[in-house]
Each structure stands twice: as C-alpha cells, then as structure tokens.
C-alpha positions in Angstrom: -5.5 -6.6 -8.8 -2.1 -5.2 -7.9 -1.8 -4.2 -4.3 0.6 -1.4 -3.3 1.2 -0.7 0.4 2.5 2.8 1.0 3.5 4.4 4.2 1.7 7.7 3.6 -1.0 9.2 1.4 1.3 11.0 -1.0 3.1 7.7 -1.7 -0.1 5.9 -2.4 -1.4 8.7 -4.6 1.9 8.7 -6.5 1.6 5.0 -7.3 -2.0 5.4 -8.3 -1.1 8.2 -10.7 1.6 6.0 -12.3 -0.9 3.2 -12.8 -3.4 5.6 -14.4 -0.7 6.9 -16.7 -0.3 3.3 -17.9 -4.0 2.8 -18.6 -4.9 0.9 -15.5 -7.8 1.8 -13.2 -6.5 2.7 -9.7 -7.7 3.9 -6.4 -6.2 5.0 -3.2 -7.6 3.5 0.0 -7.0 4.6 3.6 -8.9 1.5 4.9 -8.6 -1.8 3.2 -11.6 -2.7 0.9 -10.7 -5.8 -1.1 -14.0 -5.9 -3.1 -12.8 -3.1 -5.4 -12.9 -3.5 -9.2 -9.7 -1.4 -9.6 -6.7 -2.9 -11.4 -4.4 -1.3 -8.8 -5.1 -0.5 -5.2 -2.7 1.8 -3.4 -3.2 1.4 0.3 -2.1 4.2 2.6 -1.0 2.4 5.8 0.0 5.6 7.5 3.0 4.0 9.2 5.8 6.4 8.6 5.8 7.8 12.1 5.1 4.6 14.0 7.6 2.6 15.9 9.0 -0.4 13.9 7.0 -3.1 15.6 3.7 -1.2 15.3 4.4 -0.3 11.6 5.1 -3.9 10.7 1.9 -5.1 12.4 -0.2 -2.5 10.6 1.3 -3.4 7.2 0.7 -7.1 7.9 -2.9 -6.6 9.0 -3.7 -4.2 6.1 -2.2 -6.4 3.4 -3.7 -9.6 4.9 -7.2 -8.0 4.9 -6.8 -7.4 1.1 -6.4 -11.2 0.5 -10.1 -11.8 -0.3 -9.6 -9.5 -3.3 -7.0 -12.0 -4.6 -4.3 -9.7 -5.6 -2.1 -11.1 -8.3 0.9 -9.0 -7.1 1.7 -7.1 -3.9 4.5 -4.6 -3.4 5.6 -2.2 -0.7 6.2 1.4 -1.8 9.3 2.6 0.0 9.9 6.3 0.7 12.4 7.8 -1.7 14.7 8.9 1.1 14.0 5.9 3.3 12.0 7.7 6.0 10.1 5.6 8.4 10.6 2.0 9.7 11.3 0.7 6.2 13.1 -2.5 7.2 10.3 -3.5 9.7 7.6 -2.9 7.1 9.4 -5.0 4.5 10.0 -7.8 6.9 
C-alpha cells in the first residue's frame, strides 16, 4: 500500500484519481482503515484550518493508525498554494 495524507477531501480525491489513472486501485478515507486491499489509500486528515500543533498531532495520529496496513510508502500531499499549516504537518 502507498499511503497519502492530504489536508482536505479534494486533495485526497485528486491523488486517488492519479493512482487510478496509472492502473492502481485507490480509495479515499476520511477515517483511517488500515485493513484495505487498495494499492493506494488517500487519507483526508481535514487539517487545513487547524492550528499548527493540532494539525501536526492529527496527521501523526492518522498516519500512525495506518501502520498495521504496512504501507510501503507514505507521503504528504501539500496544497498547491501552500494553504494550511504545511510545515507543522510535514514535521
């Protein structure tokens, strides 16, 4: 599985669409479900409007809860115009 953490639903959907275009199975999740058979999981963390500390904690908790699914790769989808607490989420 490839895990993508996005700060909003549209970012998660965009990444899932790119994965599908490349022949991978993909799903968008708003709550972490690590037992999925999907090749790519795009997780909407809904953090764009949160304060930096809260956003970082939510991204950490969400990605950590996906570890039982044994993702081979994990990445953070960053907003194209850098909206939201990007630095805190990446840290």
